[in-house]
C-alpha positions in Angstrom: 0.0 0.0 0.0 1.3 3.5 -0.9 2.1 5.8 2.0 -0.6 8.3 2.8 -0.7 12.1 3.0 -2.9 14.4 5.0 -5.3 14.8 2.0 -5.8 11.0 1.9 -7.8 10.9 5.1 -11.1 12.4 6.4 -13.2 12.2 9.5 -14.9 8.9 9.9 -12.2 6.9 8.0 -11.2 3.8 10.0 -8.1 1.6 9.6 -7.5 -1.9 11.2 -4.1 -3.4 11.7 -3.0 -7.0 11.3 -3.0 -9.0 14.5 0.0 -9.0 16.7 0.9 -11.9 19.0 2.2 -11.2 22.5 4.6 -13.7 24.1 5.6 -14.2 27.8 9.2 -13.6 26.8 8.3 -10.2 25.3 6.3 -9.2 28.4 9.2 -10.1 30.7 11.9 -8.5 28.5 10.0 -5.2 28.2 9.4 -5.2 32.0 13.0 -5.9 32.8 14.0 -2.9 30.8 11.2 -0.4 31.6 8.6 -1.5 34.2 10.2 -3.7 36.9 7.1 -4.4 38.9 6.9 -8.1 40.0 3.5 -8.8 38.3 5.2 -8.1 34.9 8.4 -10.1 35.7 7.5 -13.2 37.7 4.7 -15.7 37.3 4.5 -16.6 41.0 4.4 -12.9 42.1 1.9 -12.2 39.3 -0.4 -15.0 40.5 -0.6 -13.2 43.9 -1.2 -9.8 42.4 -4.4 -8.0 41.5 -3.9 -9.5 38.0 -4.0 -13.1 39.1 -1.3 -13.9 36.5 1.4 -12.4 34.3 0.3 -9.1 32.7 2.1 -6.8 30.2 3.0 -3.3 31.3 0.5 -0.7 30.1 3.5 1.0 28.5 4.4 -2.2 26.6 0.8 -2.3 25.4 1.1 1.3 24.3 4.3 0.5 22.5 2.6 -2.3 20.7 -0.2 0.1 19.6 2.5 2.5 18.3 4.1 -0.3 16.3 0.7 -1.3 14.8 -0.2 2.3 14.0 3.1 3.0 12.2 3.3 -0.3 10.3 -0.4 -0.8 9.4 -2.6 0.5 6.7 -2.5 4.1 7.9 1.2 4.6 7.2 2.0 8.3 6.4 4.7 9.3 4.1 7.7 10.3 6.3 5.8 9.3 9.5 3.4 10.9 11.9 4.7 13.1 14.6 2.8 12.7 17.9 1.6 16.0 19.3 -0.1 14.6 22.4 -2.2 11.8 23.8 -5.5 12.2 25.7 -7.6 9.8 27.7 -5.1 6.9 27.7 -6.8 3.9 29.2 -5.9 0.2 29.8 -9.3 -1.3 30.7 -8.1 -5.0 30.5 -4.7 -6.6 31.0 -2.6 -8.0 28.1 -1.6 -11.6 28.7 0.9 -14.0 27.1 -0.7 -15.5 24.0 -3.0 -12.5 23.3 -3.5 -11.5 19.7 -3.9 -7.7 19.6 -5.4 -5.6 16.8 -5.5 -1.8 16.6 -8.3 0.1 15.0 -7.6 3.8 14.2 -10.5 6.2 13.5 -9.9 9.7 12.0 -11.8 12.1 14.2 -10.7 15.5 12.8 -8.3 16.9 10.1 -7.1 20.5 9.9 -4.2 22.2 8.1 -1.3 23.2 10.4 -1.1 27.0 10.9 2.6 27.0 11.8 3.8 24.3 9.4 2.0 24.7 6.1 3.5 21.6 4.5 1.7 19.6 7.2 -1.7 18.9 8.6 -2.9 17.8 12.0 -5.1 14.7 12.4 -7.0 13.8 15.6 -7.4 10.0 16.0 -9.0 7.5 18.3 -7.1 4.3 18.8 -8.7 1.2 20.2 -6.7 -2.0 20.7 -8.6 -5.2 21.3 -7.5 -8.8 22.1 -8.7 -12.0 20.4 -11.8 -12.0 22.6 -12.8 -8.5 21.5 -11.9 -7.0 24.9 -10.5 -3.4 24.8 -7.0 -3.5 26.2 -6.0 0.1 25.3 -7.8 3.2 24.1 -6.7 6.8 23.6 -7.2 9.9 21.4 -4.2 11.8 20.0 -3.1 14.5 17.7 -0.4 13.9 15.1 1.4 16.1 12.5 1.4 14.4 9.1 2.8 15.6 5.8 0.6 17.3 3.1 0.9 16.1 -0.5 3.5 18.2 -2.3 2.1 20.7 -4.7 
């Protein structure tokens, strides 16, 4: 699929990523580096936690969403620069063996006033697991390139 420009999207457009499998090894590796809480690192400790088993860090879940956003069907020419995230939620834990899929909806588009070669898109990202449970949701603004004249 060809890379997109600001002019290629409009409010109401929706894009769905391919599924992404989460492994126990990836959960633990991310936690060792970035979120060293026991329920992300150790099965026995996780079993005794509020999660009742090993769970991915919310930040790992957010990183997976970013990967799916930047490698999926809504891939912008030159990338999309994040301008801010609102209402970030993790309503259900991500577990080893989960298959995650990201759906991105375009909420708003507007030309950038300070960077005329770019536009600003407002998106809603919803990531679900194989059971259809929402594991992450947020809205965000991103700066994306406009089609060259």
